[in-house]
N, C-alpha and C positions, 0 to 999 in steps of 0.2 A: 504494500500500500504506500502511496506517495504521501509525503508530509504536507499538511495544510495548516495555515494559520487562520483563525477566525477573529474578525473584528466586529464587535457589537457596538452600535452607535446609540447613545442615549442623548437626545438633543436638548435636554432641559438644564437650565441654570437658574440661580437665584436672580441674576441680572446679567445682561450682556456687558462684557468689558469693552473699553473704548477702542481696543486694537483688534478685536476678534472678528475674523472673516469666515470662521467655520459656520456650518449650518447648525444653528442652535437658537433657542429662544428662552426668555425668562418668564417668570410669573405664571407657571402652569399649576393647575390644581391637582390634588391627589387622584381624583377620578380620571383626569386626562392621562396621568402617568400610568395608572393601572390599565387603562384601555390600550395605551401604546404597548405596554409589555405583553398583553394578550395577543395583539397583532404581531408583535415581534416573534413570539413563540410559534404562531402559525407559519411565519416565514421560515423559522428554523426547521419545521416539519417539511415544508415544501422543498427547501434546499437539500435536506437530507435525502429525499428521493432522487435527486440529481447527482449528488456527490458522496453521499454517506458511505456507499459500499466500496469506493475506490480510494478513499483518503483516510489517513490517520492524523487526527488533530493534535499537534504538538505545542501550539501556542494559542492562547485566547487573550484578547485585549479588549476590555470594556472601556470605551472612551466616549468623549462627548464634545461640547456640553460638559456637564458635571454629573457623572453617574452616581456619585455619593449623595446627591440630593434625594435619591430614591429611598423609600422605606426599605429597610434591610432585607425583608422577606422577598421583595421583588427581584433583587439580585440573585438570591438563592433559587428562585423559580426559573430564571434564565439559565443558570448553570445546570440545574437539574434537567431542563429541556435539552440542552446541548448533550448531556451525558446519555439521555434517553434515545437520542436520534443520531448521534455521531459516535465513532470510536475515539475516545480521548486517551492519549498516552498517559501512563502512570506518572511520568516525570514532566508532564506538560507545564509550561510556564503560563500562569494565569494572572493577569494584571488587571487592576481597576484604577482608573484615574480618580482623583479626589481633590477637593479644595478645602482649605481650612474653613471652619464655621459650619461645615456640613457633616463632619465626622463626629461620631459619638462612640463610647466604649461598646454600646450595644451593636452598632453597625460593624465596627471592626471585628468584634468577636464573631458575629454572624458571617462576615466575609471569610474568616479563617475556617469556620466550620463548613462553609460551602466549597472550600477548596482554593480560594484566592491565596496565592503565595507571593505576590509582588504588588506593592502599592506605589503609585506615582502621585506625588503631591505637588500642587502648584503654589510655589512660594513667590517667585518672580523677583522679589527684593526684600531686604530687611529694613529698607528705608520707608518710613511711613508716608512721606510726601510722594515718593515714587508709586507706592501702592494706590494712593488717592488719584494720582495722575492717570494711572492705568485703568482706574475704575474698579479695582478689586474691592471686595466687600469684607476682607479679613485684615487683621493687624498682624504684625510680626509675632506678637505674643500668642495670637491664635494659632499660628503655624507651629511654634515651638511646643505649645501644649498638645496639639494634635499629633505632632511627630513623636513626642515622648509617650503619648497614649498608645500609638501604633506599636512602638517597641514593646511596651508592657503587654500588649495583646498578642505578641509573638511574631510580628513581622520582622524578618531578618533580611529582607531584600526590598529596599526603598529607593525610589528615584525622587530627586528634587529638581523641579523646573525653575530656571532662572532666566531673567531677561535683562539685557543691557542696552545702552544707547537710548534710554527713555528720556523724554524732555526734562531738563533740569538735572540729569545725571552728571556726576563728576567722577573722576578716578577714585577719589577718596571714598565716595559712597559705594562704588562698585567693589573696591578692595575690601571694605568692611563686610559687604554681603558675601564675598568669596571666603573670607576668613571665618565668619560665623557659620557658613555652610559646611566648610571643611571640618570645623570643630565638632559638628554633629555626626560626622563620619557616615553619611549615606553611602549605599553600595553603588549608586549611579547618579550622575548629575547631567542634566541637559541644560545648555546655555545658548540662548538665541538672541540675536540682534533684533530689535524692534523693526518689524516690517509694516509699512503702511498699506493696508488692504482696502480695496474699493468697497464702498457700502458701510464703512465704519465711521464713527465720530472723528477719529484721527484723520481719516481721508478728507472729510469735509473741511476740517481745519487747515489741512495741507493745501487743498484747492483754493481756499480763501486767503492763503498767504499768512495764516496765523499760527502755523505749527512751528514750535521751537525745536528744530531738528538738530541733533548732535552732529558735529562735523565728522566727515568720513574718517579723518586721521585719528580722532579720538575713539570712534567706533572700533577701528582696527586695533588701537592700542589696548582697549578693553578686552577685545577678543584674545589677543596674544598673551596678555597678562593672565587671563583665566587659564589658558592652556598651560602656561609655565607653572602657575601655582598648583593646579591639579596634578601635574606630573610630579612636582616636588612632594606632594602629599600622598603619592603612591597610586594615583589613578592612571589608567591607560586612555589616551585620547584615540578613540577607535573610529570615530565618524566626525564629520565637520563640526557638528554641534553637540556631540555626546562623548562623555568619558565614563569609565567604570573601573571599579576595583577588579583585579584579575579574576576572570571567570564569571563576571557579573554583567556582561554586555546584554542588552535587551534582545533576546532571541526573536521576539516577534518583529521588531523594527528591522532587524537584519534581513528578514524576508523581503521587505520593501527594497532594500539596497542590493539584494543579491538575486532578484528576479525569481523569488520563490512564489509558490501559489498561496494566495490568501483570499478569503471569502468575507465580504462585508455584508452585514445584516443590520437592517434598520434604516430609517429615513436618511437619504443622502449618502449612504455608505458605499464605498468603492471596492471593487474586486478585481483580481487578476487570476483567472483560473483557466487552465487548458489553452493558454495563449490568447484569451479574450479578456478585454477590459470592459467592465460595465459598472454602472452606478445606479442605485435605487432611486426612485422618485423621492422628492421633487427635482433632483438633479440628474435626470435620466440621461444616460450616455451608454453607447454600445459600440465597440470597435474590435474586430478580429485582427490581431497583430499579424503582419507579414514578416518576412525575413528582415527587411530593412528596419521595421519598427522594433523588433526584438533585439537586434544587434545594437542599435543606437541606444535603446533603453538600458541594455546590459552595461554599456559604457558609462552613460552619464549618471546612472544610479550607483554603479560600482565605484566610480571616482569619488563619491562622497565618503567612502571608507578610507581611512588612512593607509591601509594596506594595499589599496588600489585594486586592480583587476589582473588576474593571471591570464597571460596570452595563451598558455596551454589549455586552460579551462575554456577559454573562448573557442578554441579550435575543436575541443572535444564536444562542446555543446552545439556548435553551429556548423562543424564540418569544413571550415575554411580558415586559412591563416588570417589573423587579425589585419595585417597590413595589406593583404590583397583585397579585403573588404573595404578598408578605409584608405586605399592608396591615394585617392584624390584629396585627402585632408592633410597630407604631410606638409604641404606648403604653408597652409594657414596655421599649423601647429608649430612650425619651426621657431618663431620668436619665443614661444613659451618654453621650448626645450633649451634654447640658448640662454634664457634668463634663469633657468633652473626651477621655474614654477611648475613645469611638467617634467617628470623623470621616468625614464625607462631603464631598468636594470634587473638582471637576474630573471628575465622573463616576466616582469611585472611592470605595468604602467600605472603610475600614481601621481597625485598632486603633492608637491611639497607644502609645508605649512604656509609659506608665502603664496603658493598657488591657490590655497583656499580663499584668499582675499579676492581673487578674480575668477573663482570657480565657474560662475555662470557663463562668463565669456568663453572659457575653454570647453565646457560641456555643450554649449550651443553649436560648436563646430561639428559635433557628431549628430545633431538633429537632422 
């Protein structure tokens, strides 16, 4: 049986953050949430008839939105439905995303009993002004209290999400957040530069010329400072925006960056199964990948990983030499090889740390 990751989308939040471009909504009632879960379980049954006999599920990721906004029993119902209709590996990585102020001891205990073994917590910043700017509903102390509660409830695999280059952000603020996060010793840390997404309050401010954007050079200094400090603290920088203690990389997210099969269930959830990309309503999309699609995606997702892509793996997977497929891209890539931002050595093509600063420009050459 082939390995499969399953992503469960829970589109509910206490309120939408000022930067969030994901499909989600705030202010829903308990009745709406229960109805959504019943519909989601019906979808699980339907997808099981299509894929259940051919795949072994080795990762589950419950994301959103804010899944931890749900009553604890609803999360258990979803996982019970997955186990009833799919083969779930005994050592499956099962993650739930959460935000401070939505977690309780009751919920955390219920998650553990339902089989959740990885918790992802949205901190973003230890600075209260940054949290207010982002539209977060929690305080730094809310996060610390929830983090300690999660440890007490038995979670030994926790990710913390951070965000930098927030309006008003300074290096001192960012370094304080880094040090306080490292002191908590989470197993995994994700760190993202603020992106302005269309349809968000930040986008409206930007278009009106009222957005206090952090200069690019400061953004990049924050990024490289984070990488350096995490490495000094014993973390492996394994993907552009992710680091982990040894052996604690996010197995589910690695599927996205390695062209593994994953099935998205829930409103707006995206899938890549059997070479087909599709998205559930209301973000309906369907595309059957051809050779050019798959090879390009293998490259620009794989280059997100610090280890890059194996040219031997490319040939084994697609039956052709890498540079025969992309021979016409050599010229455009030459400046990046010469600058050391793109490196080919020992049969591996990868970006250097400086190459990550312009990764979009390099990856676009393969599209």
